[in-house]
Rosetta silent file (secondary structure, phi, psi, omega in degrees, C-alpha in Angstrom):
SEQUENCE: MNWLAHIFISKNSIDYQLGNILADPLKGRSWQGASRQLEDGLKMHRSIDAFTDSNKIVLRSKSRLGSHGYLKGVIIDIAYDYLLVKHWNHYSKVNIECFIDTFYRKANVAIEKYPGNARAFVKSVIDSDLLMSYGTLKGLEVAFQRIDSRLSDRVIARETAVGYLPLLKREMPGLEQDFSQFFPLLVEHFK
SCORE:     score description
SCORE:     0.000 S_00000001
   1 L     0.000  150.100  179.730  141.478  205.321   32.835 S_00000001
   2 L  -101.641 -169.350 -166.404  138.449  207.213   33.973 S_00000001
   3 H   -61.619  -39.697 -179.421  137.371  208.415   37.412 S_00000001
   4 H   -60.725  -45.676  179.164  136.375  205.133   39.041 S_00000001
   5 H   -63.957  -40.132  178.860  139.768  203.611   38.276 S_00000001
   6 H   -60.900  -42.006  179.217  141.540  206.770   39.455 S_00000001
   7 H   -68.368  -43.735 -178.208  139.705  206.613   42.787 S_00000001
   8 H   -59.389  -41.490 -175.907  140.239  202.869   43.148 S_00000001
   9 H   -80.218  -18.947 -178.137  144.004  203.122   42.627 S_00000001
  10 L   -62.073  162.070  169.140  144.368  206.160   44.910 S_00000001
  11 L   -63.123  156.310 -178.604  145.570  206.089   48.462 S_00000001
  12 L   -80.989   66.762  177.537  142.755  205.625   50.953 S_00000001
  13 L  -140.318  127.591 -174.637  142.439  209.350   51.681 S_00000001
  14 H   -62.782  -40.224  178.233  139.428  211.323   50.499 S_00000001
  15 H   -64.201  -39.614  177.864  141.463  214.415   49.592 S_00000001
  16 H   -62.455  -46.573  179.291  143.907  212.245   47.640 S_00000001
  17 H   -62.300  -43.014 -179.632  141.026  210.521   45.818 S_00000001
  18 H   -67.359  -37.720  174.990  139.332  213.837   45.088 S_00000001
  19 H   -60.408  -37.675 -178.826  142.580  215.313   43.794 S_00000001
  20 H   -65.986  -34.842  178.444  142.851  212.333   41.503 S_00000001
  21 H   -92.073  -16.997  179.669  139.431  212.975   39.918 S_00000001
  22 H   -85.891   -7.650 -175.968  139.648  216.768   39.975 S_00000001
  23 L   -56.726  -45.049 -179.463  142.847  216.878   37.912 S_00000001
  24 L   -69.813  -53.968 -178.164  141.014  217.094   34.567 S_00000001
  25 L   -63.919  -27.579  178.680  138.272  219.582   35.446 S_00000001
  26 L   -94.700    5.453 -179.443  140.773  221.788   37.310 S_00000001
  27 L    53.589   37.233  174.984  143.373  221.375   34.548 S_00000001
  28 L    77.463    2.770 -178.072  145.862  220.058   37.093 S_00000001
  29 L  -111.547  135.671  178.260  145.818  223.199   39.247 S_00000001
  30 L   -96.718 -151.601 -179.496  144.547  223.331   42.789 S_00000001
  31 L  -132.029  161.618  178.852  143.831  226.357   44.955 S_00000001
  32 L   -63.481  130.159 -179.447  145.696  228.139   47.698 S_00000001
  33 L    93.082   -0.069  177.029  145.274  226.218   50.923 S_00000001
  34 L   -64.419  147.301 -177.736  144.569  222.867   49.248 S_00000001
  35 L   -69.547  158.004  176.785  145.805  219.935   51.300 S_00000001
  36 H   -61.486  -37.808  179.232  149.026  218.107   50.485 S_00000001
  37 H   -61.660  -42.431  178.773  146.963  214.945   49.918 S_00000001
  38 H   -63.534  -44.355  177.731  144.869  216.715   47.272 S_00000001
  39 H   -58.557  -43.530  178.940  148.028  218.019   45.574 S_00000001
  40 H   -65.378  -35.928  176.220  149.472  214.490   45.579 S_00000001
  41 H   -63.981  -39.969  175.985  146.225  213.152   44.083 S_00000001
  42 H   -60.023  -43.479  179.742  146.478  215.679   41.235 S_00000001
  43 H   -65.700  -41.093 -179.430  150.023  214.471   40.538 S_00000001
  44 H   -63.493  -37.308  178.426  149.011  210.825   40.656 S_00000001
  45 H   -55.734  -46.513  179.522  146.279  211.490   38.085 S_00000001
  46 H   -63.356  -38.404  178.921  148.913  212.721   35.633 S_00000001
  47 H   -66.309  -41.481  177.764  151.099  209.691   36.384 S_00000001
  48 H   -62.462  -45.178  179.938  148.206  207.288   35.774 S_00000001
  49 H   -61.813  -42.518 -179.481  147.398  209.040   32.490 S_00000001
  50 H   -64.644  -44.777  178.966  151.039  208.917   31.359 S_00000001
  51 H   -61.643  -45.331 -177.420  151.354  205.215   32.239 S_00000001
  52 H   -66.847  -48.977 -174.113  148.047  204.407   30.528 S_00000001
  53 H   -65.202  -23.090 -179.060  148.552  206.481   27.387 S_00000001
  54 L   -99.283   -0.847 -175.927  151.938  204.905   26.652 S_00000001
  55 L   -79.118  135.663 -178.257  150.935  201.300   27.333 S_00000001
  56 H   -62.243  -35.106 -179.242  150.907  198.899   24.357 S_00000001
  57 H   -67.780  -42.581  178.310  147.747  197.158   25.545 S_00000001
  58 H   -65.838  -40.077  176.751  145.839  200.439   25.762 S_00000001
  59 H   -61.070  -37.303  175.695  147.167  201.417   22.336 S_00000001
  60 H   -63.787  -42.155  177.540  145.807  198.112   21.035 S_00000001
  61 H   -59.261  -44.754  179.013  142.417  198.931   22.565 S_00000001
  62 H   -62.390  -38.707 -178.950  142.411  202.307   20.818 S_00000001
  63 H   -67.066  -23.939  176.703  143.318  200.660   17.511 S_00000001
  64 L   -64.527  -20.055 -179.205  140.255  198.424   17.847 S_00000001
  65 L   -96.488   12.100  177.016  138.222  201.618   17.351 S_00000001
  66 L   110.921  172.284 -176.001  139.854  202.451   14.026 S_00000001
  67 L   -86.561  -19.849 -179.789  142.958  204.182   12.773 S_00000001
  68 L  -125.003  159.724  175.771  141.691  207.751   13.212 S_00000001
  69 L   144.357  120.566 -179.750  139.696  209.505   15.868 S_00000001
  70 L   -70.186  -32.104 -171.577  140.150  212.369   18.250 S_00000001
  71 L   -96.057   -0.813 -174.083  137.907  210.814   20.914 S_00000001
  72 H   -55.514  -41.144 -179.480  139.262  207.249   20.990 S_00000001
  73 H   -62.465  -43.043  178.830  141.262  207.792   24.181 S_00000001
  74 H   -65.421  -41.789 -179.800  138.264  209.152   26.061 S_00000001
  75 H   -61.976  -44.586  179.436  136.068  206.330   24.780 S_00000001
  76 H   -65.967  -41.186  177.642  138.566  203.708   25.956 S_00000001
  77 H   -54.489  -47.772 -177.661  138.936  205.413   29.359 S_00000001
  78 H   -71.210  -39.175  177.250  135.197  205.201   29.945 S_00000001
  79 H   -61.914  -37.580  177.863  134.951  201.676   28.496 S_00000001
  80 H   -66.332  -35.712  174.512  137.665  200.572   30.918 S_00000001
  81 H   -65.359  -38.911  175.028  135.622  201.974   33.835 S_00000001
  82 H   -56.740  -45.365 -179.139  132.646  199.989   32.491 S_00000001
  83 H   -70.613  -31.510  175.469  134.843  196.883   32.541 S_00000001
  84 H   -64.594  -43.878  176.684  136.132  197.701   36.026 S_00000001
  85 H   -60.550  -46.222 -177.379  132.547  197.793   37.298 S_00000001
  86 H   -60.131  -38.286 -175.451  131.782  194.549   35.464 S_00000001
  87 L  -111.698   22.577 -175.660  134.803  192.737   36.929 S_00000001
  88 H   -47.514  -44.512 -175.143  135.040  194.597   40.227 S_00000001
  89 H   -64.212  -16.976  175.099  135.115  191.411   42.311 S_00000001
  90 H   -75.028  -22.084 -171.722  138.357  190.344   40.587 S_00000001
  91 H  -115.025  -14.571 -175.947  140.130  193.435   41.912 S_00000001
  92 L  -141.660  143.786  174.327  138.518  194.288   45.228 S_00000001
  93 L   -87.126  -14.971  179.875  137.255  192.484   48.302 S_00000001
  94 L   -87.527  131.532  176.543  135.014  195.469   49.061 S_00000001
  95 L   -55.606  138.442 -175.347  131.589  195.431   47.428 S_00000001
  96 H   -62.235  -40.069  178.666  131.412  198.071   44.676 S_00000001
  97 H   -62.434  -40.717  178.086  128.253  199.699   46.032 S_00000001
  98 H   -65.172  -43.926  179.108  129.892  199.987   49.446 S_00000001
  99 H   -58.677  -49.084 -176.996  133.104  201.391   47.935 S_00000001
 100 H   -69.915  -41.739  178.123  131.244  204.046   45.936 S_00000001
 101 H   -60.853  -41.920  178.170  128.828  204.924   48.763 S_00000001
 102 H   -62.763  -44.392  177.542  131.756  205.391   51.147 S_00000001
 103 H   -59.864  -48.382 -179.323  133.527  207.600   48.620 S_00000001
 104 H   -59.808  -44.196 -178.234  130.377  209.716   48.063 S_00000001
 105 H   -62.238  -47.886  179.571  129.756  210.079   51.814 S_00000001
 106 H   -67.337  -37.791 -179.728  133.336  211.173   52.563 S_00000001
 107 H   -64.375  -40.472  178.979  133.450  213.411   49.484 S_00000001
 108 H   -57.680  -36.590  178.500  130.279  215.237   50.546 S_00000001
 109 H   -75.578  -46.689 -175.502  131.984  216.196   53.801 S_00000001
 110 H   -62.668  -37.990 -174.074  135.374  217.045   52.281 S_00000001
 111 H   -71.619   -9.196  177.593  134.053  219.339   49.556 S_00000001
 112 H   -59.725  -27.821 -179.337  132.570  221.734   52.100 S_00000001
 113 H   -98.852    5.849 -179.000  136.024  223.343   52.329 S_00000001
 114 L   -90.742  155.258  175.600  136.644  223.327   48.546 S_00000001
 115 L   -69.034  164.488 -171.955  136.150  226.303   46.243 S_00000001
 116 H   -51.116  -48.013 -175.866  132.966  226.545   44.166 S_00000001
 117 H   -66.210  -40.762  178.657  134.161  224.987   40.900 S_00000001
 118 H   -68.685  -44.082  179.624  135.727  221.938   42.588 S_00000001
 119 H   -61.193  -44.581 -178.246  132.760  221.538   44.939 S_00000001
 120 H   -63.518  -40.742 -179.826  130.261  221.805   42.043 S_00000001
 121 H   -63.439  -50.314 -178.254  132.094  219.201   39.968 S_00000001
 122 H   -63.284  -40.180  178.428  132.269  216.641   42.782 S_00000001
 123 H   -59.910  -40.196  179.300  128.650  217.350   43.735 S_00000001
 124 H   -67.502  -35.094  176.163  127.558  216.622   40.147 S_00000001
 125 H   -62.624  -44.914 -178.597  129.478  213.313   40.200 S_00000001
 126 H   -68.675  -51.065 -175.062  127.713  212.338   43.422 S_00000001
 127 H   -61.064  -32.509 -179.945  124.236  213.604   42.500 S_00000001
 128 L   -92.483    0.607 -175.803  124.256  211.782   39.155 S_00000001
 129 L    49.012   45.691 -174.279  125.835  208.640   40.674 S_00000001
 130 H   -56.150  -42.032 -174.856  128.305  208.911   37.834 S_00000001
 131 H   -63.681  -40.082  179.740  130.699  206.256   39.102 S_00000001
 132 H   -78.572  -25.731 -176.934  128.071  203.534   39.244 S_00000001
 133 H   -65.350  -22.005  179.040  126.436  204.644   35.992 S_00000001
 134 L   -69.808   -7.577 -175.447  129.427  203.385   34.019 S_00000001
 135 L   -79.594   -0.650  178.651  128.379  199.847   34.887 S_00000001
 136 L  -131.546  157.787  176.185  125.793  199.557   32.084 S_00000001
 137 H   -65.240  -34.055  175.724  125.811  200.123   28.344 S_00000001
 138 H   -63.512  -39.923  176.471  122.991  202.629   28.847 S_00000001
 139 H   -62.296  -39.100  175.661  125.233  204.431   31.331 S_00000001
 140 H   -62.198  -43.753 -179.642  128.010  204.512   28.728 S_00000001
 141 H   -60.934  -43.322  178.183  125.592  206.007   26.212 S_00000001
 142 H   -62.976  -41.759  177.774  124.575  208.730   28.679 S_00000001
 143 H   -61.668  -42.044  179.820  128.259  209.453   29.401 S_00000001
 144 H   -67.155  -36.039  176.269  128.957  209.711   25.670 S_00000001
 145 H   -64.246  -39.897  176.984  125.992  212.067   25.238 S_00000001
 146 H   -61.880  -41.846  177.860  127.424  214.272   28.014 S_00000001
 147 H   -61.765  -47.594 -178.644  130.756  214.345   26.191 S_00000001
 148 H   -59.711  -34.044 -178.840  129.063  215.248   22.903 S_00000001
 149 H   -67.205  -18.470 -179.830  127.225  218.130   24.569 S_00000001
 150 H  -100.817   -3.430 -177.168  130.608  219.709   25.407 S_00000001
 151 L   -80.402  150.907  175.598  132.228  219.235   21.988 S_00000001
 152 L   -73.675  159.385  177.468  132.753  222.034   19.529 S_00000001
 153 H   -58.822  -34.705 -179.468  130.829  222.049   16.259 S_00000001
 154 H   -63.052  -44.193  179.167  134.123  221.404   14.486 S_00000001
 155 H   -69.220  -43.454 -179.081  134.757  218.166   16.400 S_00000001
 156 H   -61.017  -30.695  177.689  131.127  217.038   16.086 S_00000001
 157 H   -64.957  -27.271 -179.819  131.394  217.454   12.316 S_00000001
 158 H   -92.831  -41.786 -176.325  134.154  214.809   12.368 S_00000001
 159 L  -164.279  159.955  173.588  133.011  212.435   15.105 S_00000001
 160 L  -132.019  155.945  176.478  130.863  212.017   18.186 S_00000001
 161 L   -64.833  -43.625 -179.987  131.305  209.912   21.282 S_00000001
 162 H   -60.042  -31.613  178.717  127.871  208.353   20.777 S_00000001
 163 H   -62.471  -20.704  178.501  128.977  207.391   17.262 S_00000001
 164 H   -81.105  -14.370 -172.193  131.505  205.010   18.819 S_00000001
 165 H   -57.609  -48.179  178.599  128.859  203.013   20.685 S_00000001
 166 H   -60.486  -41.188  178.387  128.085  200.399   17.974 S_00000001
 167 H   -66.138  -40.306  178.864  131.806  199.817   17.372 S_00000001
 168 H   -61.769  -43.873  178.012  132.453  199.647   21.102 S_00000001
 169 H   -62.168  -42.884 -179.202  129.760  196.999   21.526 S_00000001
 170 H   -65.717  -38.426 -176.408  131.177  194.981   18.629 S_00000001
 171 H   -90.032    1.407 -174.202  134.748  195.211   19.938 S_00000001
 172 H   -56.106  -40.357  178.349  133.862  194.646   23.604 S_00000001
 173 H   -58.446  -42.850  178.067  135.207  191.047   23.781 S_00000001
 174 H   -68.206  -39.729  178.211  138.642  192.216   22.621 S_00000001
 175 H   -64.095  -37.455  178.500  138.517  195.298   24.844 S_00000001
 176 H   -63.898  -40.814  176.858  137.607  193.086   27.776 S_00000001
 177 H   -63.427  -45.162  177.953  140.645  190.932   27.057 S_00000001
 178 H   -58.944  -48.594 -178.562  142.849  194.042   26.842 S_00000001
 179 H   -58.670  -44.172 -177.306  141.470  195.395   30.102 S_00000001
 180 H   -65.685  -24.054  174.949  142.041  192.109   31.945 S_00000001
 181 H   -84.007  -38.655 -172.891  145.705  192.228   30.858 S_00000001
 182 H   -80.034  -44.987 -170.227  146.230  195.935   31.487 S_00000001
 183 H   -59.632  -42.922  176.258  144.439  196.711   34.747 S_00000001
 184 H   -60.011  -34.273  176.959  146.525  194.398   36.969 S_00000001
 185 H   -64.884  -42.240  179.242  149.672  196.025   35.512 S_00000001
 186 H   -62.618  -48.181 -179.570  148.303  199.468   36.338 S_00000001
 187 H   -61.260  -45.897 -179.852  147.404  198.497   39.895 S_00000001
 188 H   -62.004  -40.874 -178.915  150.784  196.842   40.457 S_00000001
 189 H   -61.093  -35.211 -175.536  152.645  199.856   39.057 S_00000001
 190 L  -101.937   10.784  177.674  150.974  202.222   41.546 S_00000001
 191 L   -65.586    0.000    0.000  151.055  199.995   44.659 S_00000001
């Protein structure tokens, strides 16, 4: 699952939510003086990833993208956020724009006490409206381009995130079916 799902499943605490999305960029390590809620959010991120990566439905989604591929997991994570935006009303009574705006507003205040790297990452998520951008295929393409810009030449020689886009579009009905089976299990597991 990608950042929108991580925030959605989190406890309703901004530090907890921010810990949940900062786990990857901070490589699971916080800073001295970080709140307990942030630390717990970092741990939950790892738990969500472990639950997701071992799930048969998610493995089926990855297999829809072929038998090989270093980036398949990342592609599915982002595609699942796209599907969460698309089907938001099935999972939340709160309007998605309101949910994301509230998160951005609270995050802007909370990050004032965060160190530079954590603050910069969250600020870039807010400034680019990253969470809402996953709601369109164009947004997925931009996300995949961002991923490709960070890949090594060695990985790019084998595959690119953008290269998955035609296959992702073709397989979207099956991925949508997978997501609709998997996401309720994920939410229930972390209630």
